[in-house]
matplotlib code that plots the C-alpha trace (Angstrom):
import matplotlib.pyplot as plt

x = [-105.8, -107.8, -106.6, -106.4, -104.0, -101.8, -101.7, -100.8, -97.9, -96.6, -96.9, -94.9, -92.2, -92.0, -91.7, -88.8, -87.1, -87.5, -86.0, -83.1, -82.5, -82.5, -80.1, -77.8, -77.8, -77.1, -74.3, -72.8, -73.0, -71.2, -68.6, -68.0, -67.6, -65.1, -63.1, -63.1, -61.9, -59.2, -58.1, -57.8, -55.8, -53.4, -53.0, -52.1, -49.6, -48.1, -47.7, -46.0, -43.5, -42.8, -42.3, -40.0, -37.9, -37.5, -36.2, -33.8, -32.3, -31.7, -28.0, -26.6, -29.2, -27.2, -25.3, -21.9, -18.9, -18.0, -14.4]
y = [-37.9, -39.4, -38.6, -42.3, -42.9, -40.1, -41.4, -44.9, -43.5, -41.6, -44.8, -46.7, -44.1, -44.1, -47.9, -47.7, -45.1, -47.2, -50.2, -48.1, -46.9, -50.5, -51.6, -48.6, -49.5, -53.1, -52.2, -49.8, -52.6, -55.1, -52.4, -51.8, -55.6, -55.8, -52.9, -54.4, -57.8, -56.2, -54.0, -57.1, -59.0, -56.0, -55.6, -59.3, -59.0, -55.9, -57.7, -60.7, -58.3, -56.6, -60.0, -61.2, -58.0, -58.3, -61.8, -60.9, -58.1, -60.3, -61.0, -64.5, -66.2, -66.7, -64.7, -65.6, -67.0, -70.6, -71.3]
z = [-21.2, -18.3, -14.7, -14.0, -16.9, -15.9, -12.3, -13.6, -15.6, -12.6, -10.5, -13.1, -13.1, -9.4, -9.4, -11.9, -9.7, -6.6, -8.4, -9.6, -6.1, -4.7, -7.4, -6.6, -2.9, -3.6, -5.9, -3.3, -0.7, -3.1, -3.8, -0.1, 0.5, -2.4, -1.1, 2.5, 1.1, -1.0, 1.9, 4.1, 1.4, 0.9, 4.7, 5.0, 2.1, 3.8, 7.1, 5.3, 3.6, 6.9, 8.6, 5.8, 6.0, 9.7, 9.5, 6.7, 8.8, 11.9, 12.4, 12.7, 10.6, 7.5, 4.9, 6.6, 4.9, 5.8, 5.6]

ax = plt.figure().add_subplot(projection="3d")
ax.plot(x, y, z, "-o")
ax.set_aspect("equal")
plt.show()
């Protein structure tokens, strides 16, 4: 095997590894964004539940007997 051919093969493998690393980083970024979005949605839902629970517990806002 010629030294040039061996070096080319190594360069090809290095390029493949670099592309894999870039894809991994991009995937990690996309996952982080998804988690942040879902966290924000869940946080908003939790606040809405807390707000609804607070109004249901307030006296004088319904639930009385009319008669």
